[in-house]
C-alpha positions as CSV (number, residue, x, y, z in Angstrom):
1,M,0.0,0.0,0.0
2,F,1.0,3.7,-0.3
3,G,1.8,5.1,3.1
4,A,2.6,8.5,4.5
5,G,5.6,7.2,6.4
6,D,5.5,9.9,9.1
7,G,3.1,9.4,12.0
8,N,3.3,13.0,13.2
9,S,-0.4,13.9,14.1
10,A,0.2,17.3,12.5
11,N,0.4,15.5,9.1
12,Y,-3.2,14.5,9.2
13,L,-6.4,16.5,9.1
14,W,-9.7,15.2,10.5
15,D,-12.9,16.9,9.4
16,G,-15.2,14.7,11.6
17,H,-15.7,12.2,8.8
18,R,-12.5,11.6,7.0
19,V,-8.8,11.7,7.7
20,R,-6.6,13.3,5.1
21,A,-2.8,13.1,4.9
22,V,-1.1,16.4,4.2
23,D,2.6,15.7,4.2
24,F,4.2,13.2,1.8
25,E,7.9,13.9,2.4
26,E,8.5,10.4,3.8
27,S,5.8,8.6,1.8
28,G,6.1,5.5,-0.3
29,R,5.4,1.8,-0.4
30,S,4.5,0.5,3.0
31,D,2.0,-1.7,4.8
32,R,-0.9,-1.1,7.2
33,A,0.7,-2.5,10.3
34,Y,3.8,-0.3,9.9
35,E,1.7,2.8,9.1
36,L,-0.5,2.3,12.2
37,A,2.5,1.7,14.4
38,E,4.1,4.9,13.0
39,I,1.0,6.9,14.0
40,V,0.4,5.4,17.5
41,E,4.0,5.4,18.5
42,H,4.9,8.8,17.2
43,V,5.6,11.1,20.1
44,S,2.9,13.5,18.9
45,A,0.4,10.9,19.9
46,R,1.3,11.7,23.5
47,V,2.9,15.1,23.6
48,P,1.5,17.5,24.5
49,C,-1.8,15.6,25.1
50,P,-2.4,11.9,24.3
51,F,-5.0,10.5,22.1
52,D,-6.7,7.2,22.6
53,T,-4.6,4.9,20.5
54,A,-6.5,1.8,21.7
55,A,-9.8,3.3,20.3
56,L,-8.1,4.0,17.0
57,L,-6.7,0.5,16.7
58,R,-10.1,-1.1,17.5
59,L,-11.5,0.6,14.4
60,I,-9.1,-1.1,12.0
61,P,-9.5,-4.9,11.6
62,L,-6.2,-6.6,11.2
63,T,-5.3,-10.1,10.1
64,P,-3.3,-12.2,12.6
65,A,-0.1,-11.5,10.6
66,E,-0.8,-7.8,10.6
67,A,-1.5,-7.8,14.4
68,T,1.9,-9.5,15.0
69,R,3.7,-7.1,12.7
70,L,1.9,-4.1,14.4
71,R,3.1,-5.3,17.8
72,D,6.7,-5.7,16.5
73,C,6.7,-2.3,14.7
74,R,5.3,-0.5,17.7
75,T,8.2,-1.9,19.8
76,L,10.7,-0.9,17.2
77,L,9.3,2.6,16.9
78,A,9.2,3.0,20.6
79,L,12.9,2.3,20.6
80,V,13.5,4.7,17.8
81,W,11.7,7.5,19.7
82,L,13.7,6.8,22.8
83,F,16.9,7.2,20.8
84,L,15.6,10.5,19.1
85,L,14.4,12.0,22.4
86,A,17.6,11.1,24.2
87,H,19.5,13.3,21.8
88,D,17.3,16.3,22.3
89,D,19.3,19.5,23.0
90,P,18.7,20.4,26.6
91,A,19.4,24.1,25.8
92,H,16.7,24.1,23.1
93,P,14.3,21.3,24.0
94,R,11.6,20.4,21.5
95,N,9.4,18.5,24.0
96,P,8.2,19.0,27.5
97,P,10.5,18.1,30.4
98,G,10.5,14.4,31.2
99,T,9.5,13.2,27.7
100,P,12.6,11.0,27.3
101,E,12.0,9.4,30.7
102,R,8.3,8.7,29.9
103,Q,9.4,7.2,26.5
104,A,11.9,5.0,28.3
105,R,9.1,3.7,30.6
106,R,6.9,3.2,27.5
107,L,9.5,1.1,25.8
108,C,10.0,-1.0,28.9
109,R,6.2,-1.6,29.0
110,R,6.3,-2.6,25.3
111,L,9.2,-5.0,25.9
112,D,7.4,-6.5,29.0
113,G,4.3,-6.9,26.9
114,T,2.2,-4.7,29.2
115,A,1.7,-1.9,26.7
């Protein structure tokens, strides 16, 4: 499938009925599981205010193979976000204080199978 490749919530517009992607810089060939993981694990899904990722995922029926890939992609992307956030410049932070620590806890929960 064609995917946006960037789960930043600012890249999507919701009019109450349809979602529209507005940024195609990272777009290309992809799959549903990866694209969903990209959206729900992107730091913008939690900062500054979280949205209900479980509710979103309940709306999209997945095959067993997609569900497994979604789980694995979410863990991978949680790790990617920890790496990116750990290298945020303390003199010019892009995220609220404590975001890297919250991401580390999130990754631990994903690895433990509790998130």
